[in-house]
C-alpha positions as CSV (number, residue, x, y, z in Angstrom):
1,T,10.0,-15.3,-21.9
2,D,8.3,-18.3,-21.4
3,P,11.2,-20.8,-19.8
4,A,9.1,-23.8,-21.9
5,V,11.1,-22.3,-24.6
6,K,14.3,-24.2,-26.0
7,S,16.1,-21.0,-25.9
8,F,19.0,-23.1,-27.8
9,W,16.8,-23.7,-30.9
10,F,15.1,-20.7,-30.6
11,Y,18.3,-18.6,-30.9
12,S,19.7,-20.5,-34.2
13,G,16.7,-19.9,-35.6
14,L,16.5,-16.5,-35.0
15,L,20.5,-16.8,-36.8
16,L,19.3,-18.1,-39.5
17,L,16.6,-16.3,-40.0
18,S,18.7,-12.7,-39.9
19,I,21.3,-14.6,-42.7
20,H,18.0,-15.1,-44.6
21,A,16.7,-11.5,-44.2
22,G,20.2,-10.5,-44.6
23,I,20.7,-12.0,-47.8
24,G,17.5,-10.8,-49.1
25,V,18.4,-6.9,-48.7
26,Y,21.4,-7.3,-50.2
27,L,20.1,-8.7,-52.9
28,I,16.9,-6.3,-53.1
29,L,18.9,-3.4,-52.6
30,F,22.4,-3.7,-54.2
31,I,22.0,-6.7,-57.5
32,E,19.2,-5.3,-60.5
33,N,16.9,-8.1,-61.0
34,E,18.1,-9.9,-63.5
35,K,21.1,-10.6,-62.3
36,W,20.1,-12.5,-59.1
37,D,21.1,-15.9,-61.1
38,A,24.5,-14.5,-62.2
39,E,26.1,-12.5,-60.1
40,P,25.7,-13.7,-56.6
41,R,25.5,-17.4,-57.2
42,F,25.5,-17.9,-53.5
43,A,22.6,-15.9,-52.6
44,I,19.9,-18.0,-53.1
45,P,20.9,-21.3,-52.5
46,I,22.2,-20.4,-49.1
47,A,18.8,-18.1,-48.5
48,T,16.7,-20.7,-49.4
49,L,18.7,-23.6,-46.8
50,A,18.6,-20.9,-44.0
51,A,15.2,-20.1,-44.3
52,I,14.2,-23.9,-43.9
53,L,16.4,-24.4,-41.6
54,S,15.3,-21.1,-38.9
55,F,11.5,-23.2,-39.7
56,F,12.5,-26.2,-38.4
57,C,14.4,-24.6,-35.6
58,F,11.7,-22.4,-34.2
59,V,9.1,-25.6,-34.5
60,L,11.8,-27.2,-32.1
61,G,12.4,-24.1,-29.9
62,L,8.8,-23.6,-29.8
63,W,7.2,-27.3,-29.7
64,P,7.3,-26.8,-25.6
65,V,5.2,-23.9,-25.8
66,W,2.3,-24.8,-28.3
67,S,3.4,-28.8,-28.7
68,F,1.0,-29.7,-32.1
69,L,-0.3,-26.5,-33.2
70,T,3.4,-24.7,-33.6
71,P,4.2,-25.9,-37.2
72,L,0.7,-24.7,-38.4
73,L,1.3,-21.5,-36.2
74,L,4.5,-20.6,-37.4
75,F,3.5,-21.3,-41.2
76,T,0.8,-18.6,-40.1
77,I,2.8,-16.2,-39.1
78,V,5.3,-16.6,-42.4
79,M,2.3,-16.4,-44.5
80,G,1.0,-13.1,-42.9
81,V,4.2,-12.0,-43.5
82,V,4.8,-12.7,-46.8
83,T,1.6,-10.7,-47.3
84,V,2.6,-7.9,-45.6
85,V,6.2,-7.7,-47.3
86,S,4.4,-7.9,-50.5
87,L,2.3,-4.3,-50.1
88,V,5.3,-3.0,-49.4
89,P,6.3,-0.3,-52.0
90,G,9.6,-1.2,-53.9
91,R,12.2,1.1,-55.3
92,K,11.9,2.4,-58.5
93,R,13.0,1.0,-61.4
94,S,15.6,2.3,-63.5
95,E,15.0,4.6,-66.9
96,N,16.2,1.9,-69.1
97,N,14.0,-1.2,-67.7
98,D,11.2,1.3,-68.6
99,D,12.1,2.3,-71.7
100,H,10.5,-0.9,-73.7
101,K,7.3,-0.2,-71.7
102,R,6.9,3.2,-73.0
103,K,7.3,1.9,-76.8
């Protein structure tokens, strides 16, 4: 590890990113798409807040390493992760959701 990294902010960013990812996994694996707004009303606002705060924590933690390039590099990494995640095959839909497409 680089001694210039501010570890408090970096680990805070990791914790917040873990919260964001955990909520995402919960919504994807356990809640159907149509029920995301109704059942876990807390999930999407908390995940959004955790993602935004984690970005700023990472910027503060890594600023001594990359200085003004830090936000640009982190944004590039985020866009790369989003692109790779969009290519991961999703789970199979239930038969109830596919019935209206067959008719």
